[in-house]
Jmol script that loads the backbone (N, CA, C; Angstrom):
load data "model"
ATOM      1  N   UNK A   1      59.508  73.173   0.635  1.00  0.00           N
ATOM      2  CA  UNK A   1      60.835  73.741   0.517  1.00  0.00           C
ATOM      3  C   UNK A   1      61.323  73.449  -0.911  1.00  0.00           C
ATOM      4  N   UNK A   2      61.927  74.425  -1.524  1.00  0.00           N
ATOM      5  CA  UNK A   2      62.459  74.297  -2.890  1.00  0.00           C
ATOM      6  C   UNK A   2      63.870  73.712  -2.848  1.00  0.00           C
ATOM      7  N   UNK A   3      64.342  73.272  -4.000  1.00  0.00           N
ATOM      8  CA  UNK A   3      65.644  72.607  -4.080  1.00  0.00           C
ATOM      9  C   UNK A   3      66.780  73.529  -3.636  1.00  0.00           C
ATOM     10  N   UNK A   4      66.710  74.800  -3.982  1.00  0.00           N
ATOM     11  CA  UNK A   4      67.758  75.739  -3.572  1.00  0.00           C
ATOM     12  C   UNK A   4      67.827  75.904  -2.069  1.00  0.00           C
ATOM     13  N   UNK A   5      66.686  75.960  -1.432  1.00  0.00           N
ATOM     14  CA  UNK A   5      66.645  76.087   0.026  1.00  0.00           C
ATOM     15  C   UNK A   5      67.189  74.821   0.689  1.00  0.00           C
ATOM     16  N   UNK A   6      66.818  73.663   0.151  1.00  0.00           N
ATOM     17  CA  UNK A   6      67.327  72.401   0.690  1.00  0.00           C
ATOM     18  C   UNK A   6      68.841  72.331   0.545  1.00  0.00           C
ATOM     19  N   UNK A   7      69.329  72.764  -0.599  1.00  0.00           N
ATOM     20  CA  UNK A   7      70.780  72.773  -0.821  1.00  0.00           C
ATOM     21  C   UNK A   7      71.470  73.696   0.175  1.00  0.00           C
ATOM     22  N   UNK A   8      70.903  74.858   0.385  1.00  0.00           N
ATOM     23  CA  UNK A   8      71.497  75.820   1.312  1.00  0.00           C
ATOM     24  C   UNK A   8      71.476  75.297   2.745  1.00  0.00           C
ATOM     25  N   UNK A   9      70.375  74.708   3.157  1.00  0.00           N
ATOM     26  CA  UNK A   9      70.251  74.203   4.529  1.00  0.00           C
ATOM     27  C   UNK A   9      71.186  73.034   4.819  1.00  0.00           C
ATOM     28  N   UNK A  10      71.457  72.226   3.808  1.00  0.00           N
ATOM     29  CA  UNK A  10      72.263  71.017   4.025  1.00  0.00           C
ATOM     30  C   UNK A  10      73.719  71.173   3.608  1.00  0.00           C
ATOM     31  N   UNK A  11      74.018  72.222   2.837  1.00  0.00           N
ATOM     32  CA  UNK A  11      75.377  72.393   2.336  1.00  0.00           C
ATOM     33  C   UNK A  11      75.706  71.452   1.191  1.00  0.00           C
ATOM     34  N   UNK A  12      74.683  70.878   0.587  1.00  0.00           N
ATOM     35  CA  UNK A  12      74.839  69.947  -0.526  1.00  0.00           C
ATOM     36  C   UNK A  12      74.437  70.678  -1.801  1.00  0.00           C
ATOM     37  N   UNK A  13      75.152  70.437  -2.873  1.00  0.00           N
ATOM     38  CA  UNK A  13      74.851  71.126  -4.127  1.00  0.00           C
ATOM     39  C   UNK A  13      73.501  70.680  -4.701  1.00  0.00           C
ATOM     40  N   UNK A  14      72.912  71.553  -5.482  1.00  0.00           N
ATOM     41  CA  UNK A  14      71.668  71.220  -6.177  1.00  0.00           C
ATOM     42  C   UNK A  14      71.886  70.010  -7.079  1.00  0.00           C
ATOM     43  N   UNK A  15      73.030  69.969  -7.709  1.00  0.00           N
ATOM     44  CA  UNK A  15      73.357  68.836  -8.584  1.00  0.00           C
ATOM     45  C   UNK A  15      73.349  67.520  -7.808  1.00  0.00           C
ATOM     46  N   UNK A  16      73.912  67.529  -6.597  1.00  0.00           N
ATOM     47  CA  UNK A  16      73.922  66.313  -5.776  1.00  0.00           C
ATOM     48  C   UNK A  16      72.510  65.911  -5.378  1.00  0.00           C
ATOM     49  N   UNK A  17      71.695  66.891  -5.037  1.00  0.00           N
ATOM     50  CA  UNK A  17      70.312  66.586  -4.660  1.00  0.00           C
ATOM     51  C   UNK A  17      69.580  65.948  -5.839  1.00  0.00           C
ATOM     52  N   UNK A  18      69.799  66.470  -7.021  1.00  0.00           N
ATOM     53  CA  UNK A  18      69.174  65.875  -8.216  1.00  0.00           C
ATOM     54  C   UNK A  18      69.679  64.445  -8.435  1.00  0.00           C
ATOM     55  N   UNK A  19      70.962  64.237  -8.178  1.00  0.00           N
ATOM     56  CA  UNK A  19      71.530  62.896  -8.309  1.00  0.00           C
ATOM     57  C   UNK A  19      70.879  61.939  -7.299  1.00  0.00           C
ATOM     58  N   UNK A  20      70.693  62.393  -6.079  1.00  0.00           N
ATOM     59  CA  UNK A  20      70.032  61.547  -5.070  1.00  0.00           C
ATOM     60  C   UNK A  20      68.629  61.164  -5.547  1.00  0.00           C
ATOM     61  N   UNK A  21      67.961  62.105  -6.189  1.00  0.00           N
ATOM     62  CA  UNK A  21      66.632  61.818  -6.741  1.00  0.00           C
ATOM     63  C   UNK A  21      66.724  60.734  -7.821  1.00  0.00           C
ATOM     64  N   UNK A  22      67.683  60.888  -8.732  1.00  0.00           N
ATOM     65  CA  UNK A  22      67.857  59.908  -9.813  1.00  0.00           C
ATOM     66  C   UNK A  22      68.127  58.519  -9.262  1.00  0.00           C
ATOM     67  N   UNK A  23      68.827  58.459  -8.139  1.00  0.00           N
ATOM     68  CA  UNK A  23      69.169  57.178  -7.532  1.00  0.00           C
ATOM     69  C   UNK A  23      68.052  56.627  -6.657  1.00  0.00           C
ATOM     70  N   UNK A  24      66.970  57.369  -6.539  1.00  0.00           N
ATOM     71  CA  UNK A  24      65.833  56.914  -5.747  1.00  0.00           C
ATOM     72  C   UNK A  24      65.999  57.112  -4.254  1.00  0.00           C
ATOM     73  N   UNK A  25      66.942  57.941  -3.857  1.00  0.00           N
ATOM     74  CA  UNK A  25      67.194  58.171  -2.439  1.00  0.00           C
ATOM     75  C   UNK A  25      66.339  59.300  -1.864  1.00  0.00           C
ATOM     76  N   UNK A  26      65.834  60.143  -2.711  1.00  0.00           N
ATOM     77  CA  UNK A  26      65.095  61.323  -2.288  1.00  0.00           C
ATOM     78  C   UNK A  26      63.966  61.545  -3.289  1.00  0.00           C
ATOM     79  N   UNK A  27      62.760  61.760  -2.783  1.00  0.00           N
ATOM     80  CA  UNK A  27      61.619  61.913  -3.682  1.00  0.00           C
ATOM     81  C   UNK A  27      60.834  63.173  -3.330  1.00  0.00           C
ATOM     82  N   UNK A  28      60.973  64.205  -4.152  1.00  0.00           N
ATOM     83  CA  UNK A  28      60.172  65.400  -3.924  1.00  0.00           C
ATOM     84  C   UNK A  28      58.791  65.246  -4.570  1.00  0.00           C
ATOM     85  N   UNK A  29      57.923  66.129  -4.191  1.00  0.00           N
ATOM     86  CA  UNK A  29      56.628  66.208  -4.852  1.00  0.00           C
ATOM     87  C   UNK A  29      56.790  67.222  -5.973  1.00  0.00           C
ATOM     88  N   UNK A  30      56.235  66.909  -7.135  1.00  0.00           N
ATOM     89  CA  UNK A  30      56.295  67.849  -8.260  1.00  0.00           C
ATOM     90  C   UNK A  30      55.038  68.704  -8.257  1.00  0.00           C
ATOM     91  N   UNK A  31      55.235  69.997  -8.286  1.00  0.00           N
ATOM     92  CA  UNK A  31      54.103  70.913  -8.378  1.00  0.00           C
ATOM     93  C   UNK A  31      53.623  70.963  -9.826  1.00  0.00           C
ATOM     94  N   UNK A  32      52.485  71.591 -10.056  1.00  0.00           N
ATOM     95  CA  UNK A  32      51.927  71.679 -11.411  1.00  0.00           C
ATOM     96  C   UNK A  32      52.883  72.351 -12.386  1.00  0.00           C
ATOM     97  N   UNK A  33      53.670  73.298 -11.875  1.00  0.00           N
ATOM     98  CA  UNK A  33      54.627  74.007 -12.737  1.00  0.00           C
ATOM     99  C   UNK A  33      55.931  73.229 -12.927  1.00  0.00           C
ATOM    100  N   UNK A  34      56.027  72.034 -12.346  1.00  0.00           N
ATOM    101  CA  UNK A  34      57.211  71.196 -12.506  1.00  0.00           C
ATOM    102  C   UNK A  34      58.267  71.399 -11.441  1.00  0.00           C
ATOM    103  N   UNK A  35      58.093  72.379 -10.594  1.00  0.00           N
ATOM    104  CA  UNK A  35      59.071  72.630  -9.533  1.00  0.00           C
ATOM    105  C   UNK A  35      59.022  71.514  -8.503  1.00  0.00           C
ATOM    106  N   UNK A  36      60.167  71.252  -7.936  1.00  0.00           N
ATOM    107  CA  UNK A  36      60.250  70.248  -6.881  1.00  0.00           C
ATOM    108  C   UNK A  36      59.861  70.904  -5.550  1.00  0.00           C
ATOM    109  N   UNK A  37      59.113  70.171  -4.772  1.00  0.00           N
ATOM    110  CA  UNK A  37      58.757  70.627  -3.430  1.00  0.00           C
ATOM    111  C   UNK A  37      59.171  69.524  -2.460  1.00  0.00           C
ATOM    112  N   UNK A  38      60.034  69.876  -1.519  1.00  0.00           N
ATOM    113  CA  UNK A  38      60.556  68.897  -0.563  1.00  0.00           C
ATOM    114  C   UNK A  38      59.856  69.031   0.772  1.00  0.00           C
ATOM    115  N   UNK A  39      59.651  67.910   1.414  1.00  0.00           N
ATOM    116  CA  UNK A  39      59.018  67.906   2.728  1.00  0.00           C
ATOM    117  C   UNK A  39      60.018  68.430   3.761  1.00  0.00           C
ATOM    118  N   UNK A  40      59.522  68.786   4.940  1.00  0.00           N
ATOM    119  CA  UNK A  40      60.429  69.234   6.012  1.00  0.00           C
ATOM    120  C   UNK A  40      61.439  68.146   6.413  1.00  0.00           C
ATOM    121  N   UNK A  41      61.129  66.889   6.114  1.00  0.00           N
ATOM    122  CA  UNK A  41      62.024  65.788   6.481  1.00  0.00           C
ATOM    123  C   UNK A  41      63.154  65.585   5.472  1.00  0.00           C
ATOM    124  N   UNK A  42      63.082  66.258   4.346  1.00  0.00           N
ATOM    125  CA  UNK A  42      64.098  66.090   3.301  1.00  0.00           C
ATOM    126  C   UNK A  42      65.480  66.490   3.797  1.00  0.00           C
ATOM    127  N   UNK A  43      65.526  67.484   4.655  1.00  0.00           N
ATOM    128  CA  UNK A  43      66.819  67.917   5.200  1.00  0.00           C
ATOM    129  C   UNK A  43      67.488  66.770   5.961  1.00  0.00           C
ATOM    130  N   UNK A  44      66.717  66.069   6.781  1.00  0.00           N
ATOM    131  CA  UNK A  44      67.247  64.912   7.512  1.00  0.00           C
ATOM    132  C   UNK A  44      67.659  63.807   6.543  1.00  0.00           C
ATOM    133  N   UNK A  45      66.862  63.599   5.500  1.00  0.00           N
ATOM    134  CA  UNK A  45      67.197  62.577   4.495  1.00  0.00           C
ATOM    135  C   UNK A  45      68.543  62.872   3.853  1.00  0.00           C
ATOM    136  N   UNK A  46      68.731  64.113   3.442  1.00  0.00           N
ATOM    137  CA  UNK A  46      69.981  64.493   2.773  1.00  0.00           C
ATOM    138  C   UNK A  46      71.164  64.326   3.725  1.00  0.00           C
ATOM    139  N   UNK A  47      71.010  64.744   4.966  1.00  0.00           N
ATOM    140  CA  UNK A  47      72.101  64.596   5.941  1.00  0.00           C
ATOM    141  C   UNK A  47      72.425  63.118   6.176  1.00  0.00           C
ATOM    142  N   UNK A  48      71.418  62.277   6.196  1.00  0.00           N
ATOM    143  CA  UNK A  48      71.627  60.833   6.372  1.00  0.00           C
ATOM    144  C   UNK A  48      72.337  60.254   5.154  1.00  0.00           C
ATOM    145  N   UNK A  49      71.923  60.665   3.979  1.00  0.00           N
ATOM    146  CA  UNK A  49      72.583  60.209   2.748  1.00  0.00           C
ATOM    147  C   UNK A  49      74.050  60.612   2.776  1.00  0.00           C
ATOM    148  N   UNK A  50      74.344  61.837   3.160  1.00  0.00           N
ATOM    149  CA  UNK A  50      75.731  62.328   3.235  1.00  0.00           C
ATOM    150  C   UNK A  50      76.545  61.513   4.245  1.00  0.00           C
ATOM    151  N   UNK A  51      75.945  61.200   5.376  1.00  0.00           N
ATOM    152  CA  UNK A  51      76.625  60.392   6.391  1.00  0.00           C
ATOM    153  C   UNK A  51      77.074  59.062   5.790  1.00  0.00           C
ATOM    154  N   UNK A  52      76.157  58.398   5.088  1.00  0.00           N
ATOM    155  CA  UNK A  52      76.489  57.099   4.517  1.00  0.00           C
ATOM    156  C   UNK A  52      77.461  57.205   3.355  1.00  0.00           C
ATOM    157  N   UNK A  53      77.363  58.258   2.574  1.00  0.00           N
ATOM    158  CA  UNK A  53      78.361  58.462   1.517  1.00  0.00           C
ATOM    159  C   UNK A  53      79.736  58.684   2.125  1.00  0.00           C
ATOM    160  N   UNK A  54      79.790  59.418   3.236  1.00  0.00           N
ATOM    161  CA  UNK A  54      81.071  59.657   3.917  1.00  0.00           C
ATOM    162  C   UNK A  54      81.643  58.393   4.547  1.00  0.00           C
ATOM    163  N   UNK A  55      80.796  57.404   4.781  1.00  0.00           N
ATOM    164  CA  UNK A  55      81.273  56.101   5.257  1.00  0.00           C
ATOM    165  C   UNK A  55      81.779  55.244   4.105  1.00  0.00           C
ATOM    166  N   UNK A  56      81.629  55.754   2.888  1.00  0.00           N
ATOM    167  CA  UNK A  56      82.114  55.033   1.723  1.00  0.00           C
ATOM    168  C   UNK A  56      81.089  54.130   1.074  1.00  0.00           C
ATOM    169  N   UNK A  57      79.839  54.223   1.501  1.00  0.00           N
ATOM    170  CA  UNK A  57      78.814  53.374   0.908  1.00  0.00           C
ATOM    171  C   UNK A  57      78.399  53.929  -0.449  1.00  0.00           C
ATOM    172  N   UNK A  58      78.004  53.033  -1.330  1.00  0.00           N
ATOM    173  CA  UNK A  58      77.507  53.441  -2.641  1.00  0.00           C
ATOM    174  C   UNK A  58      76.043  53.853  -2.504  1.00  0.00           C
ATOM    175  N   UNK A  59      75.530  54.522  -3.515  1.00  0.00           N
ATOM    176  CA  UNK A  59      74.126  54.905  -3.469  1.00  0.00           C
ATOM    177  C   UNK A  59      73.225  53.671  -3.483  1.00  0.00           C
ATOM    178  N   UNK A  60      73.674  52.603  -4.129  1.00  0.00           N
ATOM    179  CA  UNK A  60      72.897  51.360  -4.122  1.00  0.00           C
ATOM    180  C   UNK A  60      72.823  50.780  -2.714  1.00  0.00           C
ATOM    181  N   UNK A  61      73.946  50.798  -2.013  1.00  0.00           N
ATOM    182  CA  UNK A  61      73.957  50.297  -0.635  1.00  0.00           C
ATOM    183  C   UNK A  61      73.084  51.175   0.261  1.00  0.00           C
ATOM    184  N   UNK A  62      73.183  52.471   0.057  1.00  0.00           N
ATOM    185  CA  UNK A  62      72.377  53.401   0.855  1.00  0.00           C
ATOM    186  C   UNK A  62      70.894  53.160   0.597  1.00  0.00           C
ATOM    187  N   UNK A  63      70.547  52.955  -0.657  1.00  0.00           N
ATOM    188  CA  UNK A  63      69.140  52.704  -1.000  1.00  0.00           C
ATOM    189  C   UNK A  63      68.604  51.488  -0.256  1.00  0.00           C
ATOM    190  N   UNK A  64      69.463  50.510  -0.025  1.00  0.00           N
ATOM    191  CA  UNK A  64      69.043  49.290   0.659  1.00  0.00           C
ATOM    192  C   UNK A  64      68.764  49.470   2.140  1.00  0.00           C
ATOM    193  N   UNK A  65      69.275  50.537   2.741  1.00  0.00           N
ATOM    194  CA  UNK A  65      69.090  50.724   4.191  1.00  0.00           C
ATOM    195  C   UNK A  65      68.388  52.030   4.557  1.00  0.00           C
ATOM    196  N   UNK A  66      68.307  52.961   3.623  1.00  0.00           N
ATOM    197  CA  UNK A  66      67.836  54.305   3.948  1.00  0.00           C
ATOM    198  C   UNK A  66      66.440  54.310   4.558  1.00  0.00           C
ATOM    199  N   UNK A  67      65.527  53.602   3.945  1.00  0.00           N
ATOM    200  CA  UNK A  67      64.152  53.596   4.443  1.00  0.00           C
ATOM    201  C   UNK A  67      64.111  53.120   5.896  1.00  0.00           C
ATOM    202  N   UNK A  68      64.839  52.072   6.191  1.00  0.00           N
ATOM    203  CA  UNK A  68      64.844  51.515   7.546  1.00  0.00           C
ATOM    204  C   UNK A  68      65.457  52.481   8.547  1.00  0.00           C
ATOM    205  N   UNK A  69      66.628  53.036   8.230  1.00  0.00           N
ATOM    206  CA  UNK A  69      67.310  53.894   9.214  1.00  0.00           C
ATOM    207  C   UNK A  69      66.602  55.220   9.426  1.00  0.00           C
ATOM    208  N   UNK A  70      65.810  55.645   8.447  1.00  0.00           N
ATOM    209  CA  UNK A  70      65.047  56.878   8.647  1.00  0.00           C
ATOM    210  C   UNK A  70      63.822  56.646   9.526  1.00  0.00           C
ATOM    211  N   UNK A  71      63.359  55.406   9.594  1.00  0.00           N
ATOM    212  CA  UNK A  71      62.193  55.076  10.420  1.00  0.00           C
ATOM    213  C   UNK A  71      62.589  54.546  11.794  1.00  0.00           C
ATOM    214  N   UNK A  72      63.723  53.888  11.893  1.00  0.00           N
ATOM    215  CA  UNK A  72      64.162  53.223  13.122  1.00  0.00           C
ATOM    216  C   UNK A  72      65.571  53.684  13.477  1.00  0.00           C
ATOM    217  N   UNK A  73      66.030  53.230  14.614  1.00  0.00           N
ATOM    218  CA  UNK A  73      67.443  53.427  14.929  1.00  0.00           C
ATOM    219  C   UNK A  73      68.253  52.453  14.085  1.00  0.00           C
ATOM    220  N   UNK A  74      69.448  52.878  13.731  1.00  0.00           N
ATOM    221  CA  UNK A  74      70.324  52.053  12.894  1.00  0.00           C
ATOM    222  C   UNK A  74      70.520  50.651  13.470  1.00  0.00           C
ATOM    223  N   UNK A  75      70.608  50.553  14.780  1.00  0.00           N
ATOM    224  CA  UNK A  75      70.856  49.270  15.435  1.00  0.00           C
ATOM    225  C   UNK A  75      69.744  48.258  15.187  1.00  0.00           C
ATOM    226  N   UNK A  76      68.575  48.730  14.799  1.00  0.00           N
ATOM    227  CA  UNK A  76      67.451  47.832  14.596  1.00  0.00           C
ATOM    228  C   UNK A  76      67.190  47.527  13.121  1.00  0.00           C
ATOM    229  N   UNK A  77      68.102  47.922  12.270  1.00  0.00           N
ATOM    230  CA  UNK A  77      67.987  47.640  10.842  1.00  0.00           C
ATOM    231  C   UNK A  77      68.924  46.481  10.502  1.00  0.00           C
ATOM    232  N   UNK A  78      68.334  45.349  10.217  1.00  0.00           N
ATOM    233  CA  UNK A  78      69.106  44.134   9.938  1.00  0.00           C
ATOM    234  C   UNK A  78      70.030  44.288   8.734  1.00  0.00           C
ATOM    235  N   UNK A  79      69.667  45.156   7.800  1.00  0.00           N
ATOM    236  CA  UNK A  79      70.430  45.317   6.566  1.00  0.00           C
ATOM    237  C   UNK A  79      71.764  46.022   6.777  1.00  0.00           C
ATOM    238  N   UNK A  80      71.914  46.727   7.874  1.00  0.00           N
ATOM    239  CA  UNK A  80      73.073  47.589   8.077  1.00  0.00           C
ATOM    240  C   UNK A  80      74.366  46.802   8.317  1.00  0.00           C
ATOM    241  N   UNK A  81      74.347  45.869   9.223  1.00  0.00           N
ATOM    242  CA  UNK A  81      75.590  45.156   9.573  1.00  0.00           C
ATOM    243  C   UNK A  81      76.240  44.442   8.394  1.00  0.00           C
ATOM    244  N   UNK A  82      75.500  43.707   7.571  1.00  0.00           N
ATOM    245  CA  UNK A  82      76.166  43.068   6.429  1.00  0.00           C
ATOM    246  C   UNK A  82      76.817  44.080   5.485  1.00  0.00           C
ATOM    247  N   UNK A  83      76.168  45.216   5.293  1.00  0.00           N
ATOM    248  CA  UNK A  83      76.743  46.245   4.419  1.00  0.00           C
ATOM    249  C   UNK A  83      78.002  46.819   5.055  1.00  0.00           C
ATOM    250  N   UNK A  84      77.962  47.113   6.339  1.00  0.00           N
ATOM    251  CA  UNK A  84      79.149  47.626   7.039  1.00  0.00           C
ATOM    252  C   UNK A  84      80.287  46.620   7.006  1.00  0.00           C
ATOM    253  N   UNK A  85      79.969  45.363   7.241  1.00  0.00           N
ATOM    254  CA  UNK A  85      81.025  44.330   7.232  1.00  0.00           C
ATOM    255  C   UNK A  85      81.641  44.196   5.839  1.00  0.00           C
ATOM    256  N   UNK A  86      80.808  44.237   4.825  1.00  0.00           N
ATOM    257  CA  UNK A  86      81.309  44.149   3.446  1.00  0.00           C
ATOM    258  C   UNK A  86      82.213  45.346   3.136  1.00  0.00           C
ATOM    259  N   UNK A  87      81.795  46.535   3.535  1.00  0.00           N
ATOM    260  CA  UNK A  87      82.580  47.744   3.281  1.00  0.00           C
ATOM    261  C   UNK A  87      83.915  47.677   4.031  1.00  0.00           C
ATOM    262  N   UNK A  88      83.881  47.208   5.260  1.00  0.00           N
ATOM    263  CA  UNK A  88      85.111  47.075   6.046  1.00  0.00           C
ATOM    264  C   UNK A  88      86.069  46.081   5.390  1.00  0.00           C
ATOM    265  N   UNK A  89      85.538  44.990   4.868  1.00  0.00           N
ATOM    266  CA  UNK A  89      86.369  44.007   4.156  1.00  0.00           C
ATOM    267  C   UNK A  89      87.019  44.645   2.930  1.00  0.00           C
ATOM    268  N   UNK A  90      86.238  45.428   2.175  1.00  0.00           N
ATOM    269  CA  UNK A  90      86.786  46.122   1.003  1.00  0.00           C
ATOM    270  C   UNK A  90      87.911  47.077   1.415  1.00  0.00           C
ATOM    271  N   UNK A  91      87.709  47.802   2.486  1.00  0.00           N
ATOM    272  CA  UNK A  91      88.725  48.751   2.951  1.00  0.00           C
ATOM    273  C   UNK A  91      89.986  48.008   3.378  1.00  0.00           C
ATOM    274  N   UNK A  92      89.828  46.902   4.100  1.00  0.00           N
ATOM    275  CA  UNK A  92      90.987  46.106   4.509  1.00  0.00           C
ATOM    276  C   UNK A  92      91.761  45.598   3.291  1.00  0.00           C
ATOM    277  N   UNK A  93      91.053  45.177   2.251  1.00  0.00           N
ATOM    278  CA  UNK A  93      91.716  44.723   1.026  1.00  0.00           C
ATOM    279  C   UNK A  93      92.458  45.868   0.344  1.00  0.00           C
ATOM    280  N   UNK A  94      91.854  47.050   0.344  1.00  0.00           N
ATOM    281  CA  UNK A  94      92.513  48.221  -0.246  1.00  0.00           C
ATOM    282  C   UNK A  94      93.764  48.590   0.542  1.00  0.00           C
ATOM    283  N   UNK A  95      93.675  48.510   1.864  1.00  0.00           N
ATOM    284  CA  UNK A  95      94.832  48.813   2.709  1.00  0.00           C
ATOM    285  C   UNK A  95      95.954  47.827   2.420  1.00  0.00           C
ATOM    286  N   UNK A  96      95.614  46.553   2.294  1.00  0.00           N
ATOM    287  CA  UNK A  96      96.624  45.529   1.993  1.00  0.00           C
ATOM    288  C   UNK A  96      97.276  45.804   0.644  1.00  0.00           C
ATOM    289  N   UNK A  97      96.470  46.136  -0.346  1.00  0.00           N
ATOM    290  CA  UNK A  97      96.996  46.461  -1.672  1.00  0.00           C
ATOM    291  C   UNK A  97      97.913  47.684  -1.606  1.00  0.00           C
ATOM    292  N   UNK A  98      97.474  48.722  -0.927  1.00  0.00           N
ATOM    293  CA  UNK A  98      98.281  49.937  -0.809  1.00  0.00           C
ATOM    294  C   UNK A  98      99.577  49.682  -0.037  1.00  0.00           C
ATOM    295  N   UNK A  99      99.530  48.848   0.985  1.00  0.00           N
ATOM    296  CA  UNK A  99     100.754  48.501   1.708  1.00  0.00           C
ATOM    297  C   UNK A  99     101.738  47.765   0.800  1.00  0.00           C
ATOM    298  N   UNK A 100     101.225  46.893  -0.067  1.00  0.00           N
ATOM    299  CA  UNK A 100     102.093  46.198  -1.028  1.00  0.00           C
ATOM    300  C   UNK A 100     102.721  47.181  -2.007  1.00  0.00           C
ATOM    301  N   UNK A 101     101.922  48.107  -2.525  1.00  0.00           N
ATOM    302  CA  UNK A 101     102.444  49.124  -3.435  1.00  0.00           C
ATOM    303  C   UNK A 101     103.465  49.996  -2.722  1.00  0.00           C
ATOM    304  N   UNK A 102     103.180  50.346  -1.483  1.00  0.00           N
ATOM    305  CA  UNK A 102     104.111  51.167  -0.688  1.00  0.00           C
ATOM    306  C   UNK A 102     105.452  50.464  -0.532  1.00  0.00           C
ATOM    307  N   UNK A 103     105.406  49.174  -0.204  1.00  0.00           N
ATOM    308  CA  UNK A 103     106.643  48.427  -0.025  1.00  0.00           C
ATOM    309  C   UNK A 103     107.411  48.315  -1.337  1.00  0.00           C
ATOM    310  N   UNK A 104     106.706  48.130  -2.451  1.00  0.00           N
ATOM    311  CA  UNK A 104     107.368  48.087  -3.761  1.00  0.00           C
ATOM    312  C   UNK A 104     108.080  49.401  -4.056  1.00  0.00           C
ATOM    313  N   UNK A 105     107.453  50.515  -3.728  1.00  0.00           N
ATOM    314  CA  UNK A 105     108.090  51.825  -3.941  1.00  0.00           C
ATOM    315  C   UNK A 105     109.320  52.001  -3.057  1.00  0.00           C
ATOM    316  N   UNK A 106     109.208  51.587  -1.815  1.00  0.00           N
ATOM    317  CA  UNK A 106     110.357  51.657  -0.908  1.00  0.00           C
ATOM    318  C   UNK A 106     111.508  50.824  -1.459  1.00  0.00           C
ATOM    319  N   UNK A 107     111.211  49.618  -1.925  1.00  0.00           N
ATOM    320  CA  UNK A 107     112.242  48.746  -2.493  1.00  0.00           C
ATOM    321  C   UNK A 107     112.891  49.390  -3.720  1.00  0.00           C
ATOM    322  N   UNK A 108     112.084  50.012  -4.589  1.00  0.00           N
ATOM    323  CA  UNK A 108     112.622  50.670  -5.791  1.00  0.00           C
ATOM    324  C   UNK A 108     113.514  51.842  -5.410  1.00  0.00           C
ATOM    325  N   UNK A 109     113.089  52.638  -4.452  1.00  0.00           N
ATOM    326  CA  UNK A 109     113.892  53.781  -3.997  1.00  0.00           C
ATOM    327  C   UNK A 109     115.213  53.290  -3.436  1.00  0.00           C
ATOM    328  N   UNK A 110     115.153  52.267  -2.574  1.00  0.00           N
ATOM    329  CA  UNK A 110     116.373  51.713  -1.988  1.00  0.00           C
ATOM    330  C   UNK A 110     117.309  51.179  -3.065  1.00  0.00           C
ATOM    331  N   UNK A 111     116.745  50.515  -4.068  1.00  0.00           N
ATOM    332  CA  UNK A 111     117.550  49.962  -5.153  1.00  0.00           C
ATOM    333  C   UNK A 111     118.239  51.074  -5.946  1.00  0.00           C
ATOM    334  N   UNK A 112     117.514  52.131  -6.245  1.00  0.00           N
ATOM    335  CA  UNK A 112     118.081  53.260  -6.995  1.00  0.00           C
ATOM    336  C   UNK A 112     119.188  53.928  -6.190  1.00  0.00           C
ATOM    337  N   UNK A 113     118.938  54.149  -4.902  1.00  0.00           N
ATOM    338  CA  UNK A 113     119.949  54.805  -4.064  1.00  0.00           C
ATOM    339  C   UNK A 113     121.197  53.938  -3.919  1.00  0.00           C
ATOM    340  N   UNK A 114     120.995  52.632  -3.798  1.00  0.00           N
ATOM    341  CA  UNK A 114     122.133  51.717  -3.702  1.00  0.00           C
ATOM    342  C   UNK A 114     122.939  51.733  -4.989  1.00  0.00           C
ATOM    343  N   UNK A 115     122.251  51.672  -6.129  1.00  0.00           N
ATOM    344  CA  UNK A 115     122.943  51.690  -7.417  1.00  0.00           C
ATOM    345  C   UNK A 115     123.706  52.995  -7.606  1.00  0.00           C
ATOM    346  N   UNK A 116     123.111  54.103  -7.214  1.00  0.00           N
ATOM    347  CA  UNK A 116     123.792  55.396  -7.334  1.00  0.00           C
ATOM    348  C   UNK A 116     125.035  55.448  -6.459  1.00  0.00           C
ATOM    349  N   UNK A 117     124.888  54.956  -5.226  1.00  0.00           N
ATOM    350  CA  UNK A 117     126.046  55.014  -4.325  1.00  0.00           C
ATOM    351  C   UNK A 117     127.170  54.106  -4.823  1.00  0.00           C
ATOM    352  N   UNK A 118     126.845  52.939  -5.373  1.00  0.00           N
ATOM    353  CA  UNK A 118     127.864  52.041  -5.909  1.00  0.00           C
ATOM    354  C   UNK A 118     128.537  52.652  -7.130  1.00  0.00           C
ATOM    355  N   UNK A 119     127.765  53.342  -7.979  1.00  0.00           N
ATOM    356  CA  UNK A 119     128.317  53.984  -9.168  1.00  0.00           C
ATOM    357  C   UNK A 119     129.245  55.111  -8.771  1.00  0.00           C
ATOM    358  N   UNK A 120     128.844  55.872  -7.768  1.00  0.00           N
ATOM    359  CA  UNK A 120     129.686  56.987  -7.308  1.00  0.00           C
ATOM    360  C   UNK A 120     130.984  56.477  -6.708  1.00  0.00           C
ATOM    361  N   UNK A 121     130.927  55.389  -5.953  1.00  0.00           N
ATOM    362  CA  UNK A 121     132.131  54.821  -5.355  1.00  0.00           C
ATOM    363  C   UNK A 121     133.086  54.325  -6.431  1.00  0.00           C
ATOM    364  N   UNK A 122     132.550  53.678  -7.461  1.00  0.00           N
ATOM    365  CA  UNK A 122     133.385  53.175  -8.552  1.00  0.00           C
ATOM    366  C   UNK A 122     134.061  54.319  -9.292  1.00  0.00           C
ATOM    367  N   UNK A 123     133.362  55.389  -9.509  1.00  0.00           N
ATOM    368  CA  UNK A 123     133.911  56.541 -10.218  1.00  0.00           C
ATOM    369  C   UNK A 123     135.009  57.203  -9.402  1.00  0.00           C
ATOM    370  N   UNK A 124     134.837  57.254  -8.093  1.00  0.00           N
ATOM    371  CA  UNK A 124     135.859  57.863  -7.230  1.00  0.00           C
ATOM    372  C   UNK A 124     137.100  56.976  -7.167  1.00  0.00           C
ATOM    373  N   UNK A 125     136.914  55.664  -7.158  1.00  0.00           N
ATOM    374  CA  UNK A 125     138.052  54.742  -7.127  1.00  0.00           C
ATOM    375  C   UNK A 125     138.826  54.790  -8.438  1.00  0.00           C
ATOM    376  N   UNK A 126     138.156  55.060  -9.525  1.00  0.00           N
ATOM    377  CA  UNK A 126     138.806  55.127 -10.834  1.00  0.00           C
ATOM    378  C   UNK A 126     139.693  56.351 -10.954  1.00  0.00           C
ATOM    379  N   UNK A 127     139.456  57.362 -10.172  1.00  0.00           N
ATOM    380  CA  UNK A 127     140.242  58.598 -10.254  1.00  0.00           C
ATOM    381  C   UNK A 127     141.557  58.394  -9.632  1.00  0.00           C
TER     382      UNK A 127
END
end "model"
wireframe off; spacefill off
backbone 0.3
color backbone group
């Protein structure tokens, strides 16, 4: 299967497929003319890579588990749980940071509205 066909079958851009190759996640066979030839299993590989990218994993993290999960069920790959736990910890930290930023914005909005209302009251009393 050629790169264009793989892209069409998976809904992934040719550029992304080339990137997966650069990252060592996908390895086509090179024909004599230099064209890439993908095995019938490449479609499953690309879909698996997309699944893990959608979970927020980096290509480095995916590289650490891809071989195992393509051969076995995910539950039997020892490498998976530590990566998932680490990613979940990162997400929890991001949520905490975003909640802090959210509260700061709420406080700023409240402060501005309070200052405006006090200024308006003073101006009306002066009349």
